[in-house]
N, C-alpha and C positions, 0 to 999 in steps of 0.2 A: 242583372249584372253577374255574369258567370264568375266563379272563383272568388266569391265574397268570403273572406276568412277572418279579417281583422275588425271589420265594422258592420256586423250583421244588423244592428239596430238602425244604423244610418241607412243601410241598403233597404231595409224594410220601409223606412220613412219615405225613401225615394219611390219605391214601388207603390206605396199607398196612394200616390197622387193619381194614379189611373182610376182607382175606385172612388176616391174622394171627389175628383173633378173630371169625369169622363168627357165632358164637353171640350176641355182643353187638352187633356192628356190621353184620351182614349186611343189615339193612333200612334202614340209614342212607344217605341220599342226600348224599354229601359235596360234591356240586355245588350243593346248595340252600342258601340263606341262611336261617338260623333267624330267627324274628320278633324275638328279643332283640337282634339286630344293628340298630342304628339308623343307617343309612347316609345317609338323606335329610336335607337341610338343615332341613326342617320337623319332623323327628322330635324328640321331647323325650328328652334323654339324661340320664345320671347325672352329667355334668360340670357342677358349679356355675359360674355366671357369674363369681363372684368368684375362681375358680381360674384359668381361662383362657378365651380366646375360641375357640369351637368351630369357626367357619367355616374358618379357616386349616388346622386339623387335618384336616378332611374333604377339603381340597384336596390333601393329601399322599398320592398314590395308593400310594406304596411302604409307608408305615406303616399305612394303612388295610388294605392287603392282608395285612400281617403280622398285625394284630390279628384280622382276619376269618378268616384261616387258622388261627391259634392257638386261636380259639374252637371249632374242631371237633377239637382234639387232646386225647385223653385221655393214657394212659400206655402206650406200645406194648410195654413189657416187663413192667410190673407188672400190667396188666389181664389178660393171658393166665394169669399165675400165680394171680391172685385167682379167675379163672373156674374153677379146679380145685375150687372149693367145690361144684360140681355133682356131683363124684365122690369127693371126699375130705373128711374132717372139718376144720372150720375150725381146731380146736386143733392138728391135725397140720401144717397149712400154716404156722401161726405158729411152732410149734416148729422146723420145718425152716428157716424164714427166720432165726430167732434163732441157731440153730446155725451156719448158713452165714456169718452176720455175725461171729460170735465165733471160729470155728475154720476157716472156709473151706469152699467148696463140696465139697471132697474129704471133709470130715468127715461129710457127710450121706449116709447109706446110701440107695442107689437114688434119688438126687436127680432129680426130674423136670427135663427140659430147660428148662422155663419158668423154674424157679428159677435154673438155671445162667445163662440169658440175663439175668435180672433182676440178679443179683449182678455179672456181667461188665460190664454197662452202668455200674454204679456204680463199679467198679474202674477203668474207662477214664478216668482223669484227663485232662481236656482239655489241649491244648498251651498254651493261654493261661494256665493256672493256675500261680501261684508259691506253693507250699505254705509257704515261709517267710513270705511276705506274708500268707497266710491265717492263720497262727499268730499273727502280730503283730496282725492285725485282730481275732482272737478275744480276745486279751489286752485290747485296748481295749474290745471289746464287752461283756466280762463285768462291767465297772464299772456301766454302766446296767442290765445284766441283774440284778445283785445288789441295787442300791440304788434304782433307779427303776421298772423293769419290773413288780415286784410290785404297784405302785400304779396302773399304767396298762393292764395287759393286758386287763382286763375291758372298758375303754373301746374299745380297738382291736378286740377280739372283737365287740363290739356293732356297730362300724362295718361289719363284713362282712355284716350283716343289713339294710342300708339299701336293698337292691335285691332285688325278688322273684325276678328271673331268676337271680341269683347265689346267693340264700339258700335256694331251694327244696330242694336236696339235703339240707341240714341239717334242714329241717322234715320231710322224708320219713322221716328216721331215727327220729323220735319223741322225740328228745332235747330236749324242750321245757320240762322243768321239773324241780324238785327236784335230787337228786344227779346226775342225768344231765347237766343243764346245768352244774352245778359241775364235774363230771368233765371236760367238754369244755374249759372255761376252764383248769383246772389242767393238762390234757394239753398244751394250746397253750403255756402258760407254761413247763412242764417241757421241752418240745422246744427252744424258743428259748434257754432257760437252759443246758441240758446241752451244746448245741453250742458254747458259748463256753468250756468247760473246756479245760485244756491237752491237746492231742493228740486232742480229741474227734472231729475230722473226718478223722483219719487212718484208714487202711483198717480197723483193728481197734478204733477208738475208739467211745465211747458215742454220739457224735453220728451217726456213720455208721449204726449200728444203729437209732437213733431215726428217722433219715431214711427208712430202708428200711421201718420199721413205719408211718410216716405215709403213705408211698406205698401200702402194702398196704391201709391203712384207706380211703384215697381210692378205690382200685380196687374195694374191696368195696362202697363206696357206689355207684359207677358200675354195678357188676354188679346190685346189688339194685334200684336205681332203674329200670334198663332191663328186668330180668327179673321183678321181684316187685312192681312198683308200676304200677297202671293210670293213675296221675295224671301220669306223665312223658310229655309231648308233644314228640317230636323236632322237629316243625315249629315249635314255639314256642321251646323251650329249647335245642335242639341237644344237645351232649354234656354229661352231668353232670360238674361240676367240671372244666371245660376248663383247659388250662395257663394261659390268660390270667387266669383267676379266682384262680390261686395267686400271680400277680405282686404284687398289693397287699400281702399279708402278707409275702411273701418279700423284696420290695424296698422296704418302707416306710422302713427305716433309710437306704438309699441315696437314696431320694427326698427325705427330710428333709435329708440332707447337700447334695444338689443345690440344693434350695430355699434353704438357708442360704448356699451359695456365690453364688447370684444376688443375694440380699439384700445381700451384702457386695461386690457388683460384680465377682465372679470368674467366669470361664468354665471354670475347670479345678479339679479336686480338689487339695487339698494332699497332700504326701507321706503325712502321717498319715491323711488321709481315704482315700487310695488303698488302704491296708491294709484299712480297713473295707469298702471297695467289693469288694476281692478276696475277703474273707471272705464277704460277703453273696452274691456271685455264685456262689462255689463251693458254698455251702450250698444255694442254689437249684438248682444242677446236680445235687447229690445227691438233691434232691426231685423231679427229673425234668424240670425246665424246659429246653427246648432253648436252645442258645447264641443263637439269633435273638431270644429274649425276655429276654436278659440284657444290657441296655445298660451301657456302661462309662464314658461321659462324662456331664458335667453336662447338656449339651443333650439327648443321647439319652435319658437317664433321665426328664427332665421331659416330653419330647415323647412317648415311648412310653406312659408312665403316663397322661398327659392324653388321648392318643388312645384308649386302652382305655376310659376313662370316657366319652369323647365318642361311642363306638360302642355302649355298653351302654344299652339302652333304659331310660328312667326308669320306675320302678314300685315303689310301696310299698303293699302291701295288709296290712291288719291281721291277717288270718288266717295269713299266713306271716311277714312281717317283724315285725309288732307283737308276735305271740306269742313269737317268738325273742328280741326285745329285752327284753320284760318278764321272760321266764324267766331270761335271763342276768343282768339287773340284780337280780332277786329272789334269785338263787342264793346260798346260804351256802357260801363256799369253804373255810374251815378244816376240818380233819378232826376237831378237838375242839370242845367247847362250853363252854370256861372263860370267865370274865368277860373275861380278857385277849384271848382269841380273838374274842369277840363285838365287843369294842372295836376290835380290829385290822381285822376285817371291815368295820365301819362306816366306819373311816377310809379303807380301800382303796376302798370303794364310792364315797365322796365324791370322792376324787381321780379315779377312773375317769370319773365323771360330768363333772367339770370338764374333764378332758382331752378327752373326746369332744366336748363342746360347743365347746371352743376350736379343736380340730384339724379336726373334720369338718363342723361347721355354721357355722363362722366366728363363733362366739360368740352365735348366735341361740338364746336360751333357749326362745323360743316354738316354733321349728321343732323343737328337740330334744324338748320336751315332747310335741309332736304325735306323735313317734316312740316315746315311752315313757321318755324320759330327762329327769327333772325335778331341778333343783338347788334344794334346800330351804334355808331359813335354817340348819338344823342342819348341813347339808353345808358351808356357808360357814364356820361356827364351827369345825368339825372341821379343815377345811383350814388356816384361819388359826392354829389352835393347834398343829398338827403340822408345818406346812411348814418353819418355821425349822430344825427338827431333821432332817427327812427330806431336804429339798433341800440344806440346809447340809452334811450328812454326805456326800451325793453330790458336791457341789462340792469339798469338802475332799479326798476321796479322789482325784478326778479331777485336782485341782491338784497333789497329791503325785505322782501318776503322771506328769504332764507335765513337772514342773519340779524334782522332788527328785533328789538324787544317786542313783546306781544302787543302792546298798545299801538306801536307804529305799524306792526304787521296788520292789525285790524284796519287801521286807517288806509294802508296800502291796498288792502282787499276792497274796501269801500270805493276807493278811487278807481280801481280796476273794473269793478262792477258798473260804475257810472260810465266809463269809457266804452265798455262792452255794450251797454244798452244804447248808447249813441250809435255805435256800429250797427246794431240790429235795426235801428230806425232808418239808416241809410240803405240797408239791404231791401227794405220794403216788406210788404206782407206776403210771405210765401204761399203759393197756391198748391204746390205738390200734386199737380194733376197733369194729365196728358189727354189730348183730343184724338180719339181713334179715327175720326172722319178726316183728319189731316195727315194721316200716315202716307208717306211717299214711297214710290218704288225706287229702290236703290240697287244699282248694278253690283253684283257680287264681284269680289276680286277674282281674277283668273286663277289664282292659286287655290281658291276655295271651291274647287271642283273635285268630286270624288273620283279617284282613278281606280 
């Protein structure tokens, strides 16, 4: 990475991938800029004009360097462990990781050093982290996780497929339809829900283990994309699932808090919001994001997220993005097929469509329809019929949590946890794996050719 001035430690971490994992990264030129990075003012990026002005973002050399560097960063500890797939059965790698998460690395017989480094990196809680604040943030976060997220997750998941350069890894996995698409949505919902449970992000908590499994899955995708797919073009796409592509999902809640603060004329997070920010940042740390990509203030959060979008080249091709969107919207998420489950799935799908259209395309139904998300009259009727109960219940619980006496607040939290656990049961047992033998050739978008 020529011209590294502001983030030398991050740049060195990126370059270290070549020596730490020569099998995967030996042929990667980390000084080259992949085509996906849209750094020229005339480039079309994925930053919508209604979100922010792109020109000032490109003038900030420091943040441009941050995003450019992070675009070439995989996972320096999980990738070497996933690469052991070349010599060990995947089932064995998963079993060792689960055992290490639940009982410690000492409990794993003949644990490979790659696993030890992986677990140690997650155990190294950063100095900035206040675990009491993380726990308070988790308590606040589990209210929307229990009462709102089940009706929005599909819409958020679809939003990750709006760009060819970021969506291609998922397309390569072959998870484009049927139960595979449903499993991916449910796994995502399960991860974000389980991390909000009491103590989930502590060393031996369920969220710690879930984060480790997500990292292993992402690393398996990187390994398979680079080793088993002839469609991955390093010159065009760079590193599969770079850390900057995990920012939108990991920081979406913090981003929404920051946007809310600006709308209210504030430049700082409130004390209550600070807890949610600490929770979100620590969860992202467990997922492998470096501290440099974990903004902590209102201004930093908006600026970093907007710059990431401003540097991601625009691209939506039907063979990649369109197929992923349609598969996700068509997927039947419940495990059972009772009349109630079918009705619940229809309601959830309607809310997800509406949320996607409002949050990600600024209410432009025509633009959403072109991407494969259409809001029908039936969707509108379902939303109108169920919103008073669904949104009203969420607001009632949140109000009780914010303003009720401590005894009632504790009772509210107990109720929320019980609802959340029922949600987790409906999501099923997440696998957090990907099968390299089933990777499919995906035709790249015509715009994804180096000129």
